[in-house]
Every structure is written in structure tokens, then in C-alpha cells.
C-alpha positions in Angstrom: 0.0 0.0 0.0 1.3 3.5 -0.8 1.7 5.8 2.1 0.5 9.3 1.3 -0.5 12.4 3.4 -4.2 11.4 3.4 -3.4 8.0 4.9 -1.5 9.7 7.8 -4.4 12.2 8.3 -6.8 9.3 8.6 -4.5 7.6 11.1 -4.5 10.8 13.2 -8.3 11.0 13.1 -8.6 7.4 14.3 -6.1 8.0 17.1 -3.4 5.7 15.7 -0.9 8.5 15.5 -0.6 12.0 17.0 -0.1 15.1 14.8 3.5 15.3 15.8 4.1 11.6 15.0 2.4 12.0 11.6 4.6 14.9 10.7 7.7 13.1 11.8 6.7 10.0 9.8 5.9 12.1 6.7 9.3 13.8 6.9 11.0 10.4 7.3 9.2 9.0 4.3 10.2 12.0 2.3 13.9 11.5 3.0 13.6 7.8 2.0 11.8 8.7 -1.2 14.6 11.1 -2.2 17.0 8.2 -2.5 14.7 5.4 -3.6 13.9 5.1 -7.4 10.2 6.0 -8.0 8.0 7.8 -10.5 8.5 11.4 -9.3 9.3 14.4 -11.5 12.9 14.6 -10.1 13.6 11.0 -10.7 12.0 11.0 -14.1 14.3 13.8 -15.1 17.3 11.9 -13.7 16.5 8.8 -15.7 15.4 10.6 -18.9 18.7 12.5 -19.0 20.8 9.5 -18.1 19.1 7.2 -20.6 19.6 9.8 -23.3 23.4 10.0 -22.6 23.6 6.2 -22.3 21.6 5.7 -25.5 23.9 8.2 -27.3 26.8 5.9 -26.7 24.9 2.6 -27.4 21.6 2.3 -29.2 21.7 5.6 -30.9 25.3 5.7 -32.1 25.5 7.0 -35.6 27.7 5.7 -38.5 29.5 9.1 -38.5 31.5 8.0 -35.5 33.3 5.4 -37.6 35.2 8.3 -39.2 37.1 8.8 -35.9 38.8 5.5 -36.5 39.6 2.8 -33.9 42.1 4.8 -31.8 39.8 7.8 -32.0 36.9 5.8 -30.5 39.2 4.5 -27.7 40.3 8.1 -26.9 36.7 9.4 -26.8 35.5 6.5 -24.6 38.5 7.1 -22.3 37.7 10.9 -22.0 34.0 10.2 -21.4 34.8 7.6 -18.8 37.1 10.0 -16.9 34.3 12.6 -16.9 31.8 10.0 -15.7 34.0 8.8 -12.9 34.8 12.4 -11.8 31.1 13.2 -11.7 30.3 10.0 -9.7 33.3 10.1 -7.3 33.9 13.8 -6.7 30.5 15.3 -7.1 27.4 13.2 -6.9 28.6 10.8 -4.2 29.8 13.6 -2.0 26.4 15.3 -2.4 24.6 12.1 -1.3 22.7 11.8 -4.6 22.7 8.0 -5.2 20.4 7.9 -8.2 22.3 10.4 -10.4 25.6 8.8 -9.2 24.3 5.4 -10.3 23.4 6.8 -13.7 26.8 8.4 -14.3 28.6 5.2 -13.0 26.5 3.2 -15.4 27.5 5.6 -18.2 31.1 4.6 -17.6 30.2 0.9 -17.9 28.4 1.2 -21.2 31.4 2.9 -22.7 33.3 -0.4 -22.4 32.0 -2.0 -25.6 32.8 1.1 -27.5 36.4 1.2 -26.2 37.0 -2.5 -26.9 35.5 -2.2 -30.3 37.7 0.8 -31.1 40.8 -1.2 -30.0 39.7 -4.2 -32.1 39.1 -2.0 -35.0 42.5 -0.3 -34.7 44.0 -3.8 -34.7 42.1 -4.8 -37.9 39.6 -7.2 -36.3 36.6 -5.7 -38.0 37.9 -5.6 -41.6 34.7 -7.2 -42.9 32.8 -3.9 -42.4 31.0 -4.7 -39.2 30.3 -1.4 -37.3 29.8 -0.7 -33.6 26.2 0.3 -33.9 25.4 -3.3 -35.0 26.5 -4.5 -31.6 22.9 -3.9 -30.4 21.1 -5.2 -33.5 23.1 -8.2 -34.9 24.2 -11.5 -33.3 27.9 -12.2 -33.8 30.1 -14.4 -31.7 32.9 -11.8 -31.9 31.0 -9.5 -29.7 31.7 -11.9 -26.8 35.0 -10.2 -26.0 33.3 -6.9 -25.7 30.7 -8.5 -23.4 33.3 -10.1 -21.1 35.0 -6.7 -20.8 31.7 -5.0 -20.0 31.0 -7.6 -17.3 34.4 -7.1 -15.8 34.1 -3.3 -15.7 30.5 -3.5 -14.4 31.5 -5.9 -11.6 34.4 -3.5 -10.6 32.1 -0.5 -10.6 29.4 -2.3 -8.6 32.0 -3.4 -6.1 33.3 0.2 -5.8 30.0 2.1 -5.6 27.2 -0.4 -4.5 24.6 1.4 -6.6 21.7 -0.8 -7.9 21.4 0.9 -11.4 24.9 -0.5 -12.2 23.3 -4.0 -12.4 21.4 -2.8 -15.5 24.3 -3.0 -18.0 25.4 -6.2 -16.5 21.9 -7.8 -17.0 21.7 -6.5 -20.5 25.2 -7.8 -21.3 24.3 -11.2 -20.0 21.2 -11.1 -22.2 23.3 -10.3 -25.2 25.7 -13.1 -24.3 22.8 -15.6 -24.3 22.4 -14.8 -28.0 26.0 -14.3 -29.1 27.2 -17.5 -27.5 25.0 -19.7 -29.7 27.0 -19.1 -33.0 30.2 -19.4 -30.9 29.2 -22.8 -29.6 27.8 -23.9 -33.0 30.8 -22.7 -34.9 28.7 -20.9 -37.5 26.9 -17.6 -37.8 23.5 -19.1 -38.7 23.2 -21.5 -35.8 20.2 -23.9 -35.5 17.1 -22.2 -34.1 16.5 -25.1 -31.7 19.9 -24.5 -30.2 19.1 -20.8 -29.9 15.9 -21.5 -28.0 17.6 -24.0 -25.6 20.4 -21.6 -24.8 18.0 -18.8 -24.2 15.9 -21.0 -21.9 18.9 -22.2 -19.8 20.7 -18.9 -19.8 17.6 -17.2 -18.6 17.1 -19.8 -15.9 20.7 -19.2 -14.7 20.1 -15.4 -14.6 17.0 -15.9 -12.5 18.9 -18.1 -10.1 21.6 -15.4 -9.9 18.9 -12.8 -9.3 17.3 -14.8 -6.5 20.7 -15.3 -4.9 21.4 -11.5 -5.1 17.9 -10.8 -3.8 18.4 -13.0 -0.7 21.9 -11.5 -0.1 20.7 -7.9 -0.3 17.2 -8.3 1.2 17.9 -5.8 4.0 19.3 -3.1 1.6 18.8 -1.7 -1.8 17.2 -3.6 -4.7 20.1 -5.0 -6.7 18.2 -7.9 -8.2 15.6 -6.0 -10.2 17.4 -5.8 -13.6 18.5 -9.5 -13.3 15.0 -10.6 -12.7 13.8 -8.4 -15.6 16.2 -9.7 -18.3 16.5 -13.2 -16.9 12.7 -13.5 -16.8 12.4 -12.3 -20.4 15.2 -14.5 -21.7 13.8 -17.6 -20.0 10.2 -16.9 -21.0 11.0 -16.2 -24.6 13.0 -19.4 -24.9 10.2 -21.3 -23.2 7.6 -19.8 -25.5 9.5 -20.3 -28.6 9.9 -24.0 -27.6 6.1 -24.2 -27.4 5.3 -27.9 -27.6 3.1 -29.5 -30.1 1.2 -31.9 -27.9 -1.6 -30.9 -25.6 0.1 -32.4 -22.5 3.2 -30.3 -23.3 1.1 -27.2 -23.8 -0.6 -27.8 -20.5 2.9 -28.0 -18.9 3.6 -24.6 -20.5 0.5 -23.2 -18.8 1.6 -24.7 -15.4 5.0 -23.0 -15.7 3.4 -19.7 -16.4 1.1 -20.1 -13.4 4.2 -20.8 -11.3 5.6 -17.6 -12.7 2.5 -15.7 -11.5 2.7 -17.3 -8.1 6.5 -16.4 -7.8 5.7 -12.9 -8.8 3.1 -12.6 -6.1 5.4 -14.1 -3.4 8.5 -12.1 -4.3 6.7 -8.9 -5.2 8.2 -9.0 -8.8 5.7 -7.8 -11.4 7.8 -9.0 -14.3 6.9 -12.6 -13.4 3.2 -11.8 -13.2 3.3 -10.1 -16.5 5.2 -12.8 -18.4 3.1 -15.5 -16.7 -0.1 -13.7 -17.6 0.9 -13.5 -21.2 1.8 -17.2 -21.3 -1.5 -18.2 -19.7 -3.5 -15.9 -22.0 -1.7 -17.5 -25.0 -2.7 -21.0 -23.8 -6.3 -20.0 -23.3 -6.2 -18.5 -26.8 -5.0 -21.8 -28.1 -7.9 -23.6 -26.4 -10.4 -21.1 -27.8 -9.2 -20.9 -31.4 -8.0 -24.5 -31.9 -9.1 -27.1 -29.3 -12.7 -25.8 -28.6 -13.1 -23.7 -31.8 -16.7 -24.8 -32.4 -17.7 -25.4 -28.8 -20.7 -23.6 -27.4 -19.9 -24.4 -23.7 -16.3 -23.2 -23.7 -17.1 -19.5 -23.0 -19.5 -20.5 -20.2 -16.9 -22.8 -18.6 -14.2 -20.1 -18.9 -16.5 -17.5 -17.3 -17.2 -19.9 -14.4 -13.5 -20.5 -14.1 -12.8 -16.8 -13.9 -15.4 -16.2 -11.3 -14.0 -19.2 -9.3 -10.6 -17.5 -9.3 -12.2 -14.4 -8.0 -13.9 -16.4 -5.2 -10.6 -18.0 -4.4 -9.1 -14.5 -4.0 -11.8 -13.6 -1.6 -11.1 -16.7 0.5 -7.4 -16.0 0.4 -8.0 -12.4 1.7 -10.0 -13.7 4.6 -7.5 -16.2 5.7 -4.3 -14.7 4.3 -2.6 -14.0 7.6 -2.9 -17.6 9.0 -2.1 -19.2 5.7 1.0 -17.1 5.0 2.3 -17.7 8.5 2.1 -21.4 8.1 3.7 -21.4 4.7 6.5 -19.0 5.7 7.3 -21.1 8.8 8.3 -23.9 6.3 10.9 -21.7 4.5 14.6 -21.2 5.5 15.3 -18.1 7.5 16.9 -15.9 4.8 14.2 -16.7 2.3 11.4 -16.2 4.9 12.9 -12.7 5.6 13.0 -11.9 1.9 9.4 -12.9 1.4 8.3 -10.8 4.4 10.2 -7.8 3.2 8.8 -8.0 -0.3 5.3 -8.5 1.1 
């Protein structure tokens, strides 16, 4: 539930808090909001400006930059990195502005592929005409060196600054690696699609396991697992959906996995699981409506009854939620129980 000024006024009227306590609590919430990412005007400006700068060096890089040559790109990346480090270390950190500091530190990390590409280009590695902007649009096993370097720089920056937004380029790079490793493993550029799907599935599962481990380790502090959950979930779910089985039993298994996704999203407070699981479940229901029961008169009635039954289940859950959750959480290991309680 979101805490706003009206909630505190209601608490004062009902005698839960005094006026002084309400004012003190509101001031405390305000200081926490200033350092916690949220959808406020200030934070929106932070991320809009940061993403424009990051995008300029990544997704929106123009072909004109190729005229600088390999060493020119290395020099530009180095100068930009020094500026980003100076802003992070000497300015934003000292002013206790963690969100802008995380953005400028991330800007340094995303310069790593450009610097490595410039070095490789200067050494003649890209004589076939491949350009840097294609790093974000084309699958090529030769990007792997750039990705390893980015992971190394990202890990070093994360160790130095402990800012959650730094996990974003690491998660994106792991996502890229899940695609670029396929032709590397297959030994050819046009690798088999079945292999691509399997690598995506298992790579995403490993990213989700890493995200959960990070989530448990940092459960009392800032949210370092968000970006890993986001890209790990998308990587796993896309691989799973592309491997959509032909048989009805396999498709029902696909539905069950998506329902598990929804349940995990509810338990861990991660909307990405609920979104992906909802899309998968909707796809399965669509398969039933348009293929299995295409000419059925009863199917819409049954589906309506099922939907109302789920609503009724939600009502029963709300009535007995406290006792049920206590019993279930008592079965969990201590760290995981703490994580679930914090996210709840």
C-alpha cells in the first residue's frame, strides 16, 4: 500500500498517530523517497537525461562516428569515462545523490564495448565492415570479448559504488551473451534455431537463479536484483515460449510453468513474473479457444465460471491470508522467509 499524506491524516483522526508523529513520519518517508527510485518528477528527469546520454553511446550511435577510427573511439571513450568517474566520485557521491551517481557510473560501464570495439578496429579485427552500432542489433560471436570486458568493468564499478542501477548494463550484457554464445558454440553464424531456443531457456534460468541469490543476499538493503529478474525472466520466458510444444500435454505443462511464474511474482513482489506468466497463460487460453474448442458452445461459459471461481478464491485468500501465510512462511529457510516478508 502506498503511504501518502491522506493516509496519515486518517491515522491521526482514528487515534493511531498523533499530529507530531504523523509529521515526523511524513518527513522520514520524504527522505527515504529522495534516495529510492520512484515515479517522481525529479527521478523522471534523472533517468530521462541519463538514458539519453547512455543511449547516445549505445543504441543511438551513428555511423558518422566510424570516421574517428579505432584509436579515436578509444580516446573518446576514455575521456567520457574519466568525466563520468569524476562526476560520480567527486561530485554526486559527496552530495549524497545515489540515483544520479548510479546513472553516471552506469554511463562509464556502457562505454566499455565502444572502447573494446575501437581497440579491435584499430588492430584490424573488423575488416569485414561490421560497425559498432550493429552490436545492439546483430548477433555475432565476436561481440563476446566486448561483453566479457563489460561484465568485468561492471563488476568492478558495482564493487566500488554499490549502486543498484549498475546492475542494468550487467543484466543487458548477460542477455546479449545468451544470444552471441550460440554461434560461438555452434561454430557458425547461422546457428540452428533449436539451439538458440535452448540456450535462451537455460541462460535465462541461470540469470533468474543469480537474481534470486542476489535478492536474498541484499534483502535488507537496496534492490540489486531488479534488472537481473527483468532480463533473466524475459530470456527464460522467450526461450520457453519459442519452444512451445506441439502436444496438448506439453502445452498444459507450459501453462503450469506460467502459473508458477505468476505465483512467484506474487510471493517475491516482482511484477515481471506476473506479466510474463499472464501473457503465457493468455496464450494457452487463446490456443484452447481458437483450436481445441473452436466450435464449442460451452467453452465461453466454462471459462467464465473458471474466472469467477478464481475471484472467489481470491476472496477466501484475503479472509485467511494471515494464517495461511504464517504457516507457509514457517516452512521456509530463515533468509528466504525474511526476503518474502520484506517484499510482502
